[in-house]
N, CA, C and O atoms as a Tripos MOL2 file, in Angstrom:
@<TRIPOS>MOLECULE
protein
  256   255    64     0     0
PROTEIN
NO_CHARGES

@<TRIPOS>ATOM
      1 N          98.8740  -39.1170   50.8200 N.3       1 MET1
      2 CA         97.8850  -37.9280   51.2300 C.3       1 MET1
      3 C          96.3870  -38.2160   50.6400 C.2       1 MET1
      4 O          96.1460  -38.7630   49.5640 O.2       1 MET1
      5 N          95.4900  -37.7520   51.5330 N.am      2 ASN2
      6 CA         93.9690  -38.2630   51.1890 C.3       2 ASN2
      7 C          93.5030  -36.6470   50.7850 C.2       2 ASN2
      8 O          94.1070  -35.5960   50.9990 O.2       2 ASN2
      9 N          92.3530  -36.8610   50.2020 N.am      3 LYS3
     10 CA         91.5960  -35.7080   49.7980 C.3       3 LYS3
     11 C          91.5240  -34.3810   50.8140 C.2       3 LYS3
     12 O          91.8010  -33.2620   50.3830 O.2       3 LYS3
     13 N          91.1700  -34.5820   52.0540 N.am      4 ASN4
     14 CA         91.0560  -33.7510   52.9070 C.3       4 ASN4
     15 C          92.2840  -32.9810   53.3100 C.2       4 ASN4
     16 O          92.2750  -31.7900   53.6210 O.2       4 ASN4
     17 N          93.3220  -33.7480   53.2790 N.am      5 GLN5
     18 CA         94.7070  -33.1270   53.4920 C.3       5 GLN5
     19 C          95.1230  -32.3250   52.2640 C.2       5 GLN5
     20 O          95.9190  -31.4290   52.5490 O.2       5 GLN5
     21 N          94.8100  -32.4020   51.0150 N.am      6 ILE6
     22 CA         95.3210  -31.8320   49.7850 C.3       6 ILE6
     23 C          94.1110  -30.5340   49.9550 C.2       6 ILE6
     24 O          94.4710  -29.3630   50.0750 O.2       6 ILE6
     25 N          92.9160  -30.8690   49.9460 N.am      7 ASN7
     26 CA         92.0020  -29.6210   50.2640 C.3       7 ASN7
     27 C          92.2550  -28.5990   51.0630 C.2       7 ASN7
     28 O          92.2040  -27.4160   50.7260 O.2       7 ASN7
     29 N          92.5860  -29.1010   52.3460 N.am      8 GLY8
     30 CA         92.8470  -28.3620   53.4530 C.3       8 GLY8
     31 C          94.0830  -27.3550   53.2090 C.2       8 GLY8
     32 O          94.1610  -26.1860   53.5880 O.2       8 GLY8
     33 N          94.9930  -28.0750   52.5100 N.am      9 SER9
     34 CA         96.1540  -27.3030   52.2990 C.3       9 SER9
     35 C          95.9380  -26.1920   51.3930 C.2       9 SER9
     36 O          96.4270  -25.0820   51.5990 O.2       9 SER9
     37 N          95.1610  -26.4930   50.3200 N.am     10 VAL10
     38 CA         94.8930  -25.4600   49.3520 C.3      10 VAL10
     39 C          94.0890  -24.3020   49.8980 C.2      10 VAL10
     40 O          94.2560  -23.1270   49.5720 O.2      10 VAL10
     41 N          93.1640  -24.7750   50.7960 N.am     11 LYS11
     42 CA         92.1170  -23.5170   51.2370 C.3      11 LYS11
     43 C          93.1970  -22.7500   52.2010 C.2      11 LYS11
     44 O          93.1700  -21.5220   52.1140 O.2      11 LYS11
     45 N          94.0380  -23.2590   53.0070 N.am     12 ASP12
     46 CA         94.9530  -22.6620   53.8920 C.3      12 ASP12
     47 C          95.6890  -21.5490   52.9910 C.2      12 ASP12
     48 O          95.7190  -20.3670   53.3350 O.2      12 ASP12
     49 N          96.2850  -22.0320   51.7930 N.am     13 ALA13
     50 CA         97.1670  -21.1570   51.1610 C.3      13 ALA13
     51 C          96.1830  -20.0630   50.2770 C.2      13 ALA13
     52 O          96.6530  -18.9710   49.9600 O.2      13 ALA13
     53 N          95.2090  -20.3270   50.0190 N.am     14 ALA14
     54 CA         94.2970  -19.4280   49.2510 C.3      14 ALA14
     55 C          93.8920  -18.5390   50.4510 C.2      14 ALA14
     56 O          93.8590  -17.3460   50.1470 O.2      14 ALA14
     57 N          93.6090  -18.7860   51.5990 N.am     15 GLY15
     58 CA         93.2660  -17.8110   52.7010 C.3      15 GLY15
     59 C          94.4910  -16.9670   53.0880 C.2      15 GLY15
     60 O          94.2420  -15.8430   53.5240 O.2      15 GLY15
     61 N          95.7630  -17.3390   52.9950 N.am     16 LYS16
     62 CA         96.8990  -16.6540   53.1210 C.3      16 LYS16
     63 C          96.9900  -15.5940   52.1750 C.2      16 LYS16
     64 O          97.2730  -14.4300   52.4590 O.2      16 LYS16
     65 N          96.7190  -16.0760   50.9450 N.am     17 VAL17
     66 CA         96.7630  -14.9270   49.7070 C.3      17 VAL17
     67 C          95.5760  -13.9730   50.0190 C.2      17 VAL17
     68 O          95.8100  -12.7660   49.9570 O.2      17 VAL17
     69 N          94.3570  -14.3800   50.3410 N.am     18 GLN18
     70 CA         93.3200  -13.5820   50.5760 C.3      18 GLN18
     71 C          93.6460  -12.5270   51.5910 C.2      18 GLN18
     72 O          93.3650  -11.3400   51.4230 O.2      18 GLN18
     73 N          94.2310  -12.9910   52.6180 N.am     19 GLN19
     74 CA         94.4660  -12.1220   53.6690 C.3      19 GLN19
     75 C          95.6250  -10.9960   53.4390 C.2      19 GLN19
     76 O          95.6110   -9.8580   53.9090 O.2      19 GLN19
     77 N          96.6310  -11.5710   52.6110 N.am     20 LYS20
     78 CA         97.5920  -10.5230   52.2160 C.3      20 LYS20
     79 C          97.1310   -9.5790   51.0760 C.2      20 LYS20
     80 O          97.6810   -8.4830   50.9660 O.2      20 LYS20
     81 N          96.2530   -9.9120   50.3160 N.am     21 VAL21
     82 CA         95.7620   -8.9940   49.3050 C.3      21 VAL21
     83 C          94.7510   -8.0640   50.0010 C.2      21 VAL21
     84 O          94.7380   -6.8920   49.6240 O.2      21 VAL21
     85 N          93.8960   -8.4520   50.9820 N.am     22 GLY22
     86 CA         93.2370   -7.5980   51.7720 C.3      22 GLY22
     87 C          93.9800   -6.6880   52.7480 C.2      22 GLY22
     88 O          93.4280   -5.7090   53.2510 O.2      22 GLY22
     89 N          95.1720   -7.0120   52.9900 N.am     23 LYS23
     90 CA         96.0710   -6.0940   53.6750 C.3      23 LYS23
     91 C          96.6040   -4.9060   52.9010 C.2      23 LYS23
     92 O          96.8880   -3.8180   53.4030 O.2      23 LYS23
     93 N          96.7140   -5.2490   51.5610 N.am     24 ILE24
     94 CA         97.5930   -4.4310   50.7060 C.3      24 ILE24
     95 C          96.3580   -3.5420   50.3450 C.2      24 ILE24
     96 O          96.4730   -2.3230   50.4750 O.2      24 ILE24
     97 N          95.1940   -4.0750   49.9040 N.am     25 VAL25
     98 CA         94.2270   -3.0390   49.4280 C.3      25 VAL25
     99 C          93.5280   -2.4440   50.5640 C.2      25 VAL25
    100 O          92.5810   -1.7150   50.2670 O.2      25 VAL25
    101 N          93.7700   -2.5850   51.6830 N.am     26 GLY26
    102 CA         93.2310   -2.0510   52.9180 C.3      26 GLY26
    103 C          91.9240   -2.3010   53.2990 C.2      26 GLY26
    104 O          91.2770   -1.4080   53.8470 O.2      26 GLY26
    105 N          91.2940   -3.7400   53.0170 N.am     27 SER27
    106 CA         90.2600   -4.0360   53.1880 C.3      27 SER27
    107 C          90.1740   -5.1880   54.3700 C.2      27 SER27
    108 O          90.4690   -6.3660   54.1680 O.2      27 SER27
    109 N          89.7010   -4.6310   55.6990 N.am     28 THR28
    110 CA         89.6110   -5.5700   56.6670 C.3      28 THR28
    111 C          88.6140   -6.8380   56.5390 C.2      28 THR28
    112 O          88.7950   -7.8740   57.1790 O.2      28 THR28
    113 N          87.6920   -6.6660   55.7670 N.am     29 GLU29
    114 CA         86.7210   -7.7000   55.4010 C.3      29 GLU29
    115 C          87.3180   -8.8240   54.7480 C.2      29 GLU29
    116 O          86.9940   -9.9880   54.9890 O.2      29 GLU29
    117 N          88.2020   -8.4730   53.9110 N.am     30 GLN30
    118 CA         89.0620   -9.4440   53.0600 C.3      30 GLN30
    119 C          90.0870  -10.2570   53.8830 C.2      30 GLN30
    120 O          90.3980  -11.4370   53.7240 O.2      30 GLN30
    121 N          90.5610   -9.3420   54.8270 N.am     31 GLN31
    122 CA         91.7140   -9.8990   55.5950 C.3      31 GLN31
    123 C          91.0540  -10.9750   56.5180 C.2      31 GLN31
    124 O          91.6290  -12.0230   56.8100 O.2      31 GLN31
    125 N          89.7450  -10.6220   56.9770 N.am     32 VAL32
    126 CA         89.0660  -11.6450   58.0110 C.3      32 VAL32
    127 C          88.6410  -12.7850   57.3640 C.2      32 VAL32
    128 O          88.7460  -13.8810   57.9140 O.2      32 VAL32
    129 N          88.0980  -12.6370   56.0850 N.am     33 LYS33
    130 CA         87.7070  -13.8110   55.2540 C.3      33 LYS33
    131 C          88.9760  -14.7510   54.7880 C.2      33 LYS33
    132 O          88.8400  -15.9330   54.4720 O.2      33 LYS33
    133 N          89.9260  -14.2190   54.7920 N.am     34 GLY34
    134 CA         91.2450  -14.8840   54.4940 C.3      34 GLY34
    135 C          91.6460  -15.7400   55.8600 C.2      34 GLY34
    136 O          91.8430  -16.9560   55.8500 O.2      34 GLY34
    137 N          91.7260  -14.9630   56.9390 N.am     35 ILE35
    138 CA         92.1300  -15.7210   58.0730 C.3      35 ILE35
    139 C          90.9720  -17.1020   58.3800 C.2      35 ILE35
    140 O          91.3080  -18.2170   58.7780 O.2      35 ILE35
    141 N          89.5580  -16.6430   58.0650 N.am     36 ALA36
    142 CA         88.6940  -17.5330   58.3640 C.3      36 ALA36
    143 C          89.0240  -18.8830   57.3900 C.2      36 ALA36
    144 O          89.0880  -20.0330   57.8240 O.2      36 ALA36
    145 N          89.2050  -18.5130   56.0820 N.am     37 LYS37
    146 CA         89.6740  -19.5270   55.2010 C.3      37 LYS37
    147 C          90.7110  -20.5610   55.6240 C.2      37 LYS37
    148 O          90.5580  -21.7770   55.5100 O.2      37 LYS37
    149 N          91.8840  -19.8910   56.1730 N.am     38 GLN38
    150 CA         93.0990  -20.4670   56.7730 C.3      38 GLN38
    151 C          92.5310  -21.3730   57.9520 C.2      38 GLN38
    152 O          93.0590  -22.4660   58.1580 O.2      38 GLN38
    153 N          91.5740  -20.9820   58.6470 N.am     39 ILE39
    154 CA         91.2580  -21.7360   59.9830 C.3      39 ILE39
    155 C          90.6080  -22.8990   59.3360 C.2      39 ILE39
    156 O          90.9590  -23.9980   59.7650 O.2      39 ILE39
    157 N          89.6190  -22.8670   58.2700 N.am     40 GLU40
    158 CA         88.8530  -23.9690   57.7580 C.3      40 GLU40
    159 C          89.6800  -24.8250   56.9990 C.2      40 GLU40
    160 O          89.3880  -26.0150   56.8860 O.2      40 GLU40
    161 N          90.7700  -24.2970   56.4220 N.am     41 GLY41
    162 CA         91.7920  -25.2100   55.6560 C.3      41 GLY41
    163 C          92.3080  -26.0600   56.5930 C.2      41 GLY41
    164 O          92.2490  -27.2740   56.3920 O.2      41 GLY41
    165 N          92.9490  -25.4850   57.8760 N.am     42 LYS42
    166 CA         93.9290  -26.0690   58.6580 C.3      42 LYS42
    167 C          92.8310  -27.2220   59.4570 C.2      42 LYS42
    168 O          93.2530  -28.3310   59.7850 O.2      42 LYS42
    169 N          91.8080  -26.9240   59.6400 N.am     43 VAL43
    170 CA         90.7560  -27.8450   60.3780 C.3      43 VAL43
    171 C          90.6450  -29.1180   59.2610 C.2      43 VAL43
    172 O          90.8460  -30.2710   59.6420 O.2      43 VAL43
    173 N          90.4080  -28.9030   58.2690 N.am     44 GLN44
    174 CA         89.9270  -29.7740   57.2340 C.3      44 GLN44
    175 C          91.5620  -30.6560   56.9490 C.2      44 GLN44
    176 O          91.5370  -31.8640   56.7140 O.2      44 GLN44
    177 N          92.5540  -30.0890   56.9910 N.am     45 GLU45
    178 CA         93.7740  -30.7410   56.7910 C.3      45 GLU45
    179 C          94.1640  -31.7380   58.1770 C.2      45 GLU45
    180 O          94.7560  -32.8160   58.1270 O.2      45 GLU45
    181 N          93.6710  -31.0700   59.3610 N.am     46 GLY46
    182 CA         93.5580  -31.8790   60.4000 C.3      46 GLY46
    183 C          92.8290  -33.3230   60.4820 C.2      46 GLY46
    184 O          93.2250  -34.3810   60.9700 O.2      46 GLY46
    185 N          91.6460  -32.9910   59.8410 N.am     47 LEU47
    186 CA         90.7160  -34.1280   59.7200 C.3      47 LEU47
    187 C          91.3940  -35.0770   58.7490 C.2      47 LEU47
    188 O          91.2360  -36.2690   59.0090 O.2      47 LEU47
    189 N          92.1230  -34.7740   57.6730 N.am     48 GLY48
    190 CA         92.5570  -35.6050   56.7810 C.3      48 GLY48
    191 C          94.0360  -36.2390   57.3480 C.2      48 GLY48
    192 O          94.5650  -37.2210   56.8270 O.2      48 GLY48
    193 N          94.4460  -35.7050   58.1860 N.am     49 ASN49
    194 CA         95.6840  -36.4640   59.1120 C.3      49 ASN49
    195 C          95.1250  -37.4160   60.1570 C.2      49 ASN49
    196 O          95.8640  -38.3300   60.5220 O.2      49 ASN49
    197 N          93.8940  -37.3090   60.6880 N.am     50 VAL50
    198 CA         93.4630  -38.1950   61.6480 C.3      50 VAL50
    199 C          93.0380  -39.4020   60.7210 C.2      50 VAL50
    200 O          93.4080  -40.5420   60.9990 O.2      50 VAL50
    201 N          92.2450  -39.1300   59.6020 N.am     51 GLU51
    202 CA         91.7910  -40.1700   58.6660 C.3      51 GLU51
    203 C          93.0490  -40.9940   58.2320 C.2      51 GLU51
    204 O          92.9580  -42.2170   58.1290 O.2      51 GLU51
    205 N          94.1340  -40.3860   57.9970 N.am     52 GLN52
    206 CA         95.2990  -40.8860   57.3550 C.3      52 GLN52
    207 C          95.9440  -41.8300   58.3690 C.2      52 GLN52
    208 O          96.4380  -42.9160   58.0690 O.2      52 GLN52
    209 N          95.8860  -41.2510   59.7450 N.am     53 ALA53
    210 CA         96.4800  -42.0510   60.7330 C.3      53 ALA53
    211 C          95.5730  -43.4870   61.1180 C.2      53 ALA53
    212 O          96.0720  -44.5440   61.5040 O.2      53 ALA53
    213 N          94.3110  -43.2530   60.9300 N.am     54 ALA54
    214 CA         93.4250  -44.3760   61.1330 C.3      54 ALA54
    215 C          93.6200  -45.3300   59.8920 C.2      54 ALA54
    216 O          93.7110  -46.5430   60.0820 O.2      54 ALA54
    217 N          93.6820  -44.8110   58.6610 N.am     55 ASP55
    218 CA         94.0530  -45.8850   57.5730 C.3      55 ASP55
    219 C          95.4280  -46.6250   57.7820 C.2      55 ASP55
    220 O          95.6120  -47.8340   57.6400 O.2      55 ASP55
    221 N          96.2880  -45.7500   58.1190 N.am     56 ASP56
    222 CA         97.5980  -46.3820   58.5090 C.3      56 ASP56
    223 C          97.6160  -47.4780   59.6300 C.2      56 ASP56
    224 O          98.1790  -48.5650   59.4980 O.2      56 ASP56
    225 N          96.9880  -47.1010   60.6610 N.am     57 SER57
    226 CA         96.8610  -47.9330   61.7910 C.3      57 SER57
    227 C          96.0310  -49.4130   61.3230 C.2      57 SER57
    228 O          96.3960  -50.5430   61.6460 O.2      57 SER57
    229 N          94.8430  -49.0740   60.4900 N.am     58 ALA58
    230 CA         94.1630  -50.1660   60.1260 C.3      58 ALA58
    231 C          95.0730  -51.3090   59.1660 C.2      58 ALA58
    232 O          94.9860  -52.5310   59.2930 O.2      58 ALA58
    233 N          95.8170  -50.7010   58.3410 N.am     59 LYS59
    234 CA         96.7510  -51.3770   57.2720 C.3      59 LYS59
    235 C          97.7760  -52.2160   58.2020 C.2      59 LYS59
    236 O          97.9280  -53.4090   57.9410 O.2      59 LYS59
    237 N          98.5070  -51.6120   59.3140 N.am     60 ALA60
    238 CA         99.3460  -52.1020   60.1230 C.3      60 ALA60
    239 C          98.8860  -53.0750   60.9640 C.2      60 ALA60
    240 O          99.7300  -53.8470   61.4190 O.2      60 ALA60
    241 N          97.6910  -53.2230   61.2900 N.am     61 SER61
    242 CA         97.1610  -54.2100   62.0900 C.3      61 SER61
    243 C          96.8590  -55.2760   61.3590 C.2      61 SER61
    244 O          96.9180  -56.4120   61.8290 O.2      61 SER61
    245 N          96.5320  -55.0400   60.2230 N.am     62 ARG62
    246 CA         96.0820  -56.3480   59.2610 C.3      62 ARG62
    247 C          97.5170  -57.0210   58.8580 C.2      62 ARG62
    248 O          97.4410  -58.1960   58.4970 O.2      62 ARG62
    249 N          98.6660  -56.4940   58.8730 N.am     63 LYS63
    250 CA         99.8220  -57.1650   58.4450 C.3      63 LYS63
    251 C         100.4550  -58.0840   59.9150 C.2      63 LYS63
    252 O         101.3680  -58.9090   59.8760 O.2      63 LYS63
    253 N          99.7720  -57.7130   61.0010 N.am     64 VAL64
    254 CA        100.2700  -58.4000   62.1910 C.3      64 VAL64
    255 C          99.6310  -59.7590   62.1880 C.2      64 VAL64
    256 O          99.8770  -60.5600   63.0900 O.2      64 VAL64
@<TRIPOS>BOND
     1     1     2 1
     2     2     3 1
     3     3     4 2
     4     3     5 am
     5     5     6 1
     6     6     7 1
     7     7     8 2
     8     7     9 am
     9     9    10 1
    10    10    11 1
    11    11    12 2
    12    11    13 am
    13    13    14 1
    14    14    15 1
    15    15    16 2
    16    15    17 am
    17    17    18 1
    18    18    19 1
    19    19    20 2
    20    19    21 am
    21    21    22 1
    22    22    23 1
    23    23    24 2
    24    23    25 am
    25    25    26 1
    26    26    27 1
    27    27    28 2
    28    27    29 am
    29    29    30 1
    30    30    31 1
    31    31    32 2
    32    31    33 am
    33    33    34 1
    34    34    35 1
    35    35    36 2
    36    35    37 am
    37    37    38 1
    38    38    39 1
    39    39    40 2
    40    39    41 am
    41    41    42 1
    42    42    43 1
    43    43    44 2
    44    43    45 am
    45    45    46 1
    46    46    47 1
    47    47    48 2
    48    47    49 am
    49    49    50 1
    50    50    51 1
    51    51    52 2
    52    51    53 am
    53    53    54 1
    54    54    55 1
    55    55    56 2
    56    55    57 am
    57    57    58 1
    58    58    59 1
    59    59    60 2
    60    59    61 am
    61    61    62 1
    62    62    63 1
    63    63    64 2
    64    63    65 am
    65    65    66 1
    66    66    67 1
    67    67    68 2
    68    67    69 am
    69    69    70 1
    70    70    71 1
    71    71    72 2
    72    71    73 am
    73    73    74 1
    74    74    75 1
    75    75    76 2
    76    75    77 am
    77    77    78 1
    78    78    79 1
    79    79    80 2
    80    79    81 am
    81    81    82 1
    82    82    83 1
    83    83    84 2
    84    83    85 am
    85    85    86 1
    86    86    87 1
    87    87    88 2
    88    87    89 am
    89    89    90 1
    90    90    91 1
    91    91    92 2
    92    91    93 am
    93    93    94 1
    94    94    95 1
    95    95    96 2
    96    95    97 am
    97    97    98 1
    98    98    99 1
    99    99   100 2
   100    99   101 am
   101   101   102 1
   102   102   103 1
   103   103   104 2
   104   103   105 am
   105   105   106 1
   106   106   107 1
   107   107   108 2
   108   107   109 am
   109   109   110 1
   110   110   111 1
   111   111   112 2
   112   111   113 am
   113   113   114 1
   114   114   115 1
   115   115   116 2
   116   115   117 am
   117   117   118 1
   118   118   119 1
   119   119   120 2
   120   119   121 am
   121   121   122 1
   122   122   123 1
   123   123   124 2
   124   123   125 am
   125   125   126 1
   126   126   127 1
   127   127   128 2
   128   127   129 am
   129   129   130 1
   130   130   131 1
   131   131   132 2
   132   131   133 am
   133   133   134 1
   134   134   135 1
   135   135   136 2
   136   135   137 am
   137   137   138 1
   138   138   139 1
   139   139   140 2
   140   139   141 am
   141   141   142 1
   142   142   143 1
   143   143   144 2
   144   143   145 am
   145   145   146 1
   146   146   147 1
   147   147   148 2
   148   147   149 am
   149   149   150 1
   150   150   151 1
   151   151   152 2
   152   151   153 am
   153   153   154 1
   154   154   155 1
   155   155   156 2
   156   155   157 am
   157   157   158 1
   158   158   159 1
   159   159   160 2
   160   159   161 am
   161   161   162 1
   162   162   163 1
   163   163   164 2
   164   163   165 am
   165   165   166 1
   166   166   167 1
   167   167   168 2
   168   167   169 am
   169   169   170 1
   170   170   171 1
   171   171   172 2
   172   171   173 am
   173   173   174 1
   174   174   175 1
   175   175   176 2
   176   175   177 am
   177   177   178 1
   178   178   179 1
   179   179   180 2
   180   179   181 am
   181   181   182 1
   182   182   183 1
   183   183   184 2
   184   183   185 am
   185   185   186 1
   186   186   187 1
   187   187   188 2
   188   187   189 am
   189   189   190 1
   190   190   191 1
   191   191   192 2
   192   191   193 am
   193   193   194 1
   194   194   195 1
   195   195   196 2
   196   195   197 am
   197   197   198 1
   198   198   199 1
   199   199   200 2
   200   199   201 am
   201   201   202 1
   202   202   203 1
   203   203   204 2
   204   203   205 am
   205   205   206 1
   206   206   207 1
   207   207   208 2
   208   207   209 am
   209   209   210 1
   210   210   211 1
   211   211   212 2
   212   211   213 am
   213   213   214 1
   214   214   215 1
   215   215   216 2
   216   215   217 am
   217   217   218 1
   218   218   219 1
   219   219   220 2
   220   219   221 am
   221   221   222 1
   222   222   223 1
   223   223   224 2
   224   223   225 am
   225   225   226 1
   226   226   227 1
   227   227   228 2
   228   227   229 am
   229   229   230 1
   230   230   231 1
   231   231   232 2
   232   231   233 am
   233   233   234 1
   234   234   235 1
   235   235   236 2
   236   235   237 am
   237   237   238 1
   238   238   239 1
   239   239   240 2
   240   239   241 am
   241   241   242 1
   242   242   243 1
   243   243   244 2
   244   243   245 am
   245   245   246 1
   246   246   247 1
   247   247   248 2
   248   247   249 am
   249   249   250 1
   250   250   251 1
   251   251   252 2
   252   251   253 am
   253   253   254 1
   254   254   255 1
   255   255   256 2
@<TRIPOS>SUBSTRUCTURE
     1 MET1         2 RESIDUE 1 A MET
     2 ASN2         6 RESIDUE 1 A ASN
     3 LYS3        10 RESIDUE 1 A LYS
     4 ASN4        14 RESIDUE 1 A ASN
     5 GLN5        18 RESIDUE 1 A GLN
     6 ILE6        22 RESIDUE 1 A ILE
     7 ASN7        26 RESIDUE 1 A ASN
     8 GLY8        30 RESIDUE 1 A GLY
     9 SER9        34 RESIDUE 1 A SER
    10 VAL10       38 RESIDUE 1 A VAL
    11 LYS11       42 RESIDUE 1 A LYS
    12 ASP12       46 RESIDUE 1 A ASP
    13 ALA13       50 RESIDUE 1 A ALA
    14 ALA14       54 RESIDUE 1 A ALA
    15 GLY15       58 RESIDUE 1 A GLY
    16 LYS16       62 RESIDUE 1 A LYS
    17 VAL17       66 RESIDUE 1 A VAL
    18 GLN18       70 RESIDUE 1 A GLN
    19 GLN19       74 RESIDUE 1 A GLN
    20 LYS20       78 RESIDUE 1 A LYS
    21 VAL21       82 RESIDUE 1 A VAL
    22 GLY22       86 RESIDUE 1 A GLY
    23 LYS23       90 RESIDUE 1 A LYS
    24 ILE24       94 RESIDUE 1 A ILE
    25 VAL25       98 RESIDUE 1 A VAL
    26 GLY26      102 RESIDUE 1 A GLY
    27 SER27      106 RESIDUE 1 A SER
    28 THR28      110 RESIDUE 1 A THR
    29 GLU29      114 RESIDUE 1 A GLU
    30 GLN30      118 RESIDUE 1 A GLN
    31 GLN31      122 RESIDUE 1 A GLN
    32 VAL32      126 RESIDUE 1 A VAL
    33 LYS33      130 RESIDUE 1 A LYS
    34 GLY34      134 RESIDUE 1 A GLY
    35 ILE35      138 RESIDUE 1 A ILE
    36 ALA36      142 RESIDUE 1 A ALA
    37 LYS37      146 RESIDUE 1 A LYS
    38 GLN38      150 RESIDUE 1 A GLN
    39 ILE39      154 RESIDUE 1 A ILE
    40 GLU40      158 RESIDUE 1 A GLU
    41 GLY41      162 RESIDUE 1 A GLY
    42 LYS42      166 RESIDUE 1 A LYS
    43 VAL43      170 RESIDUE 1 A VAL
    44 GLN44      174 RESIDUE 1 A GLN
    45 GLU45      178 RESIDUE 1 A GLU
    46 GLY46      182 RESIDUE 1 A GLY
    47 LEU47      186 RESIDUE 1 A LEU
    48 GLY48      190 RESIDUE 1 A GLY
    49 ASN49      194 RESIDUE 1 A ASN
    50 VAL50      198 RESIDUE 1 A VAL
    51 GLU51      202 RESIDUE 1 A GLU
    52 GLN52      206 RESIDUE 1 A GLN
    53 ALA53      210 RESIDUE 1 A ALA
    54 ALA54      214 RESIDUE 1 A ALA
    55 ASP55      218 RESIDUE 1 A ASP
    56 ASP56      222 RESIDUE 1 A ASP
    57 SER57      226 RESIDUE 1 A SER
    58 ALA58      230 RESIDUE 1 A ALA
    59 LYS59      234 RESIDUE 1 A LYS
    60 ALA60      238 RESIDUE 1 A ALA
    61 SER61      242 RESIDUE 1 A SER
    62 ARG62      246 RESIDUE 1 A ARG
    63 LYS63      250 RESIDUE 1 A LYS
    64 VAL64      254 RESIDUE 1 A VAL
C-alpha cells in the first residue's frame, strides 16, 4: 500500500463517521461535509491504486 491508498481510506472512514454524527445530531451541513470527505477519500484511494498498479507493472517489466 502507498501513502495515497492509506490516506484515502482514512478520509473515507472519517467522512462516514462525520456523516453519521451529522445525522444523529440533525446537522445536514455535517452530513454533506461527511459525504464530501468520503468522495475525496475514495478519489485519493483510487489515485493510490493507479500508482500502485503502475509501480507493480514497472517492477514486473524489469523482471522480464
